[in-house]
C-alpha positions as CSV (number, residue, x, y, z in Angstrom):
1,M,91.1,100.7,-24.9
2,E,90.3,103.0,-27.9
3,P,86.5,102.4,-28.0
4,L,86.5,103.0,-24.2
5,L,88.2,106.3,-24.4
6,A,85.6,107.4,-27.1
7,D,82.7,106.2,-25.0
8,L,84.0,108.1,-21.8
9,F,84.9,111.5,-23.5
10,H,82.7,111.5,-26.6
11,K,85.7,112.2,-28.7
12,G,87.3,110.3,-31.7
13,L,90.8,110.2,-29.8
14,N,92.8,107.1,-30.6
15,L,95.5,105.8,-28.2
16,R,98.5,106.8,-30.3
17,H,97.3,110.5,-30.5
18,L,96.7,110.4,-26.7
19,K,100.2,109.2,-26.0
20,R,101.5,111.9,-28.4
21,L,99.6,114.6,-26.5
22,L,100.8,113.5,-23.2
23,K,104.3,113.4,-24.3
24,D,104.1,116.9,-25.8
25,L,102.7,118.2,-22.4
26,G,105.4,116.4,-20.4
27,L,102.8,114.2,-18.6
28,Q,103.7,110.8,-17.5
29,R,103.0,108.2,-14.9
30,R,105.0,108.9,-11.6
31,N,107.5,106.2,-10.6
32,F,107.6,106.4,-6.8
33,S,110.8,105.7,-4.9
34,D,111.5,102.5,-3.0
35,I,109.6,102.8,0.3
36,D,112.6,101.3,2.3
37,T,114.8,104.1,0.7
38,V,112.4,106.7,1.8
39,I,112.2,105.2,5.4
40,T,115.8,105.3,5.6
41,F,116.1,108.9,4.5
42,I,113.3,110.1,7.0
43,Q,115.1,108.2,9.8
44,N,118.3,109.9,9.2
45,E,116.4,113.3,9.0
46,L,114.9,112.6,12.4
47,N,118.2,112.0,14.0
48,E,119.2,115.5,12.9
49,S,117.3,118.8,12.4
50,G,114.3,117.0,10.7
51,Q,112.9,116.0,14.2
52,L,110.9,119.3,14.1
53,H,109.4,118.7,10.5
54,G,105.9,117.8,9.9
55,Y,104.9,115.4,7.2
56,R,104.6,118.3,4.6
57,M,108.0,119.7,5.2
58,M,109.4,116.2,5.3
59,S,107.9,115.4,2.0
60,Q,109.5,118.5,0.5
61,R,112.8,117.4,1.9
62,C,112.4,114.1,0.1
63,R,111.7,115.8,-3.0
64,E,114.6,118.0,-2.6
65,N,116.9,115.0,-2.3
66,G,115.6,113.3,-5.4
67,L,113.0,111.1,-3.8
68,S,109.4,110.8,-5.2
69,V,106.9,109.9,-2.5
70,R,103.2,110.2,-1.8
71,L,102.3,112.8,0.9
72,N,100.2,110.3,2.8
73,D,103.1,107.8,2.8
74,V,105.3,110.4,4.5
75,R,102.5,110.9,7.0
76,V,102.2,107.3,7.9
77,I,106.0,106.8,8.1
78,L,106.4,109.8,10.6
79,R,103.5,108.3,12.7
80,N,105.4,105.2,13.1
81,L,109.0,106.5,13.5
82,D,108.3,109.6,15.5
83,P,104.9,109.1,17.4
84,G,106.0,111.5,20.0
85,G,106.9,114.3,17.7
86,V,103.5,113.8,15.8
87,F,101.7,114.1,19.1
88,L,103.6,117.3,20.1
89,R,102.9,118.9,16.6
90,T,99.0,117.9,16.7
91,S,98.9,119.3,20.3
92,R,100.6,122.6,19.3
93,C,103.4,121.8,21.8
94,L,106.5,122.2,19.6
95,R,109.9,121.2,20.8
96,R,112.3,124.2,20.4
97,R,115.5,123.6,18.6
98,A,118.5,123.7,21.0
99,Y,121.2,126.1,19.8
100,F,124.8,124.9,20.5
101,A,128.1,126.6,20.1
102,S,131.4,125.3,21.6
103,G,132.8,128.6,22.5
104,P,133.8,132.1,21.2
105,N,134.6,132.3,17.6
106,F,133.3,128.9,16.9
107,I,130.5,130.0,14.6
108,Y,129.9,133.5,13.0
109,H,126.4,134.3,11.6
110,I,126.4,136.6,8.6
111,D,123.4,138.6,7.1
112,G,122.4,141.8,5.4
113,Y,119.8,144.1,6.7
114,D,117.7,145.7,3.9
115,K,115.1,147.8,5.8
116,L,117.0,150.9,5.3
117,K,117.8,150.4,1.6
118,P,115.0,152.8,0.5
119,F,117.2,155.5,2.3
120,G,120.4,154.4,0.6
121,I,121.8,152.6,3.6
122,C,122.6,148.8,3.2
123,I,123.9,147.1,6.3
124,S,126.0,143.9,6.8
125,G,126.4,142.4,10.0
126,C,128.1,139.4,11.6
127,I,127.9,138.2,15.3
128,C,129.5,135.3,17.2
129,G,127.0,132.6,17.9
130,F,128.4,131.8,21.3
131,S,128.8,135.2,22.9
132,R,126.6,137.3,20.5
133,K,129.5,139.6,20.2
134,T,129.3,141.9,17.0
135,I,132.0,140.9,14.8
136,W,131.2,143.6,12.3
137,L,128.3,146.0,11.5
138,N,129.0,148.0,8.4
139,A,126.7,150.4,6.4
140,Y,127.5,151.0,2.8
141,N,125.6,151.7,-0.4
142,T,125.4,148.0,-1.2
143,N,125.4,144.8,0.8
144,N,125.0,142.4,-2.4
145,N,128.6,142.8,-3.7
146,P,130.5,139.6,-2.8
147,R,133.9,141.6,-2.9
148,I,132.5,143.9,-0.2
149,I,131.3,141.2,2.2
150,G,134.5,139.2,1.5
151,G,136.4,142.4,2.6
152,Y,134.5,142.6,5.8
153,Y,135.3,139.0,6.5
154,L,139.0,139.3,5.9
155,E,139.1,142.5,8.0
156,A,137.7,140.6,10.8
157,V,140.0,137.5,10.4
158,K,143.0,140.1,10.5
159,Q,141.5,141.9,13.7
160,Y,140.9,138.8,15.8
161,G,143.9,136.8,14.5
162,G,142.0,133.9,12.9
163,C,138.8,132.7,11.4
164,P,135.8,130.8,13.0
165,R,135.4,127.1,13.0
166,F,132.0,127.6,11.0
167,V,130.5,130.4,9.2
168,R,126.5,130.4,8.7
169,A,125.0,132.7,6.1
170,D,121.9,132.8,3.9
171,Y,121.6,131.6,0.2
172,G,123.0,134.2,-2.1
173,T,125.8,135.3,-4.4
174,E,126.8,138.0,-2.1
175,N,128.4,135.5,0.4
176,G,130.5,133.6,-2.4
177,H,133.9,135.1,-1.5
178,V,133.2,134.6,2.3
179,K,132.6,131.0,1.4
180,N,135.7,130.6,-0.7
181,F,137.8,132.4,2.0
182,Q,136.4,130.3,4.9
183,T,136.8,127.0,3.1
184,F,140.4,127.8,2.1
185,F,141.4,128.8,5.7
186,M,139.9,125.5,7.0
187,R,141.2,123.2,4.3
188,H,143.7,121.5,6.4
189,L,141.1,120.2,8.8
190,Q,139.1,117.1,8.3
191,G,135.7,118.3,7.0
192,G,137.0,121.7,6.3
193,E,134.8,121.9,3.2
194,R,131.8,122.0,5.4
195,S,133.0,124.8,7.6
196,Y,130.7,127.2,5.5
197,M,126.9,126.6,5.8
198,D,124.2,128.4,4.1
199,G,120.4,128.1,4.3
200,T,117.1,130.1,4.7
201,S,117.1,133.3,6.7
202,S,114.6,131.9,9.2
203,A,117.2,129.1,10.1
204,N,119.9,131.8,10.7
205,Q,118.6,132.4,14.2
206,R,121.3,134.4,16.0
207,I,121.7,137.2,13.5
208,E,118.0,137.3,12.7
209,R,117.2,137.8,16.5
210,W,119.9,140.6,16.5
211,W,118.2,142.4,13.6
212,S,115.0,142.3,15.5
213,Y,116.6,143.8,18.5
214,L,118.3,146.6,16.4
215,R,114.9,147.5,14.9
216,Q,113.1,147.7,18.3
217,Q,115.7,149.6,20.1
218,H,117.2,151.8,17.5
219,L,115.9,151.9,14.0
220,H,112.0,151.6,14.5
221,I,111.6,155.4,15.0
222,W,113.6,156.3,12.0
223,I,111.8,153.8,9.8
224,E,108.2,154.9,11.0
225,A,109.2,158.6,10.7
226,F,109.7,158.3,7.0
């Protein structure tokens, strides 16, 4: 092995020194996850929201859940497990995700609007996912303080005489108090710890669409004016 390394790189580098360099740099041979485990995980994802994911997004989901897998392996697995979805994605005919809410006050969508922050106006909003009724729309000098957002939530609970079954919000510390309040109120129900859901802004559909409407119909002229 040592003469071969020297012949290839024209360096007098012995095997022990090479291993020490690799260790110092944190480089090591990857140990890929068991393929059956990966197939089971991808199948479970396809039964839920993962049915819209391509192989790149699916491989990222695998890594986020502690699985080490080759990108090409994920592509082959998806081709066999979901040939219809692969065909739709390659033909640019994507299936739109169907939004569902059981009724009024079933799920609230919470988010902050930062486009007016340069003018000192920070907006926090919440709408009902079923009826798109505005639960609150408050402007203050901050929308990042968890005590402020938690106060908005408690005021809504008091006003409407109860809390929703689910709350959907973005990742962020500003929603920490809302999460604690929501899970506390729903603690008596089975699965109450899952009554608060967080994720990316792009997945928080209802409130993001409402912000788009707000800008188009009301705020655009003011933002462009300055």
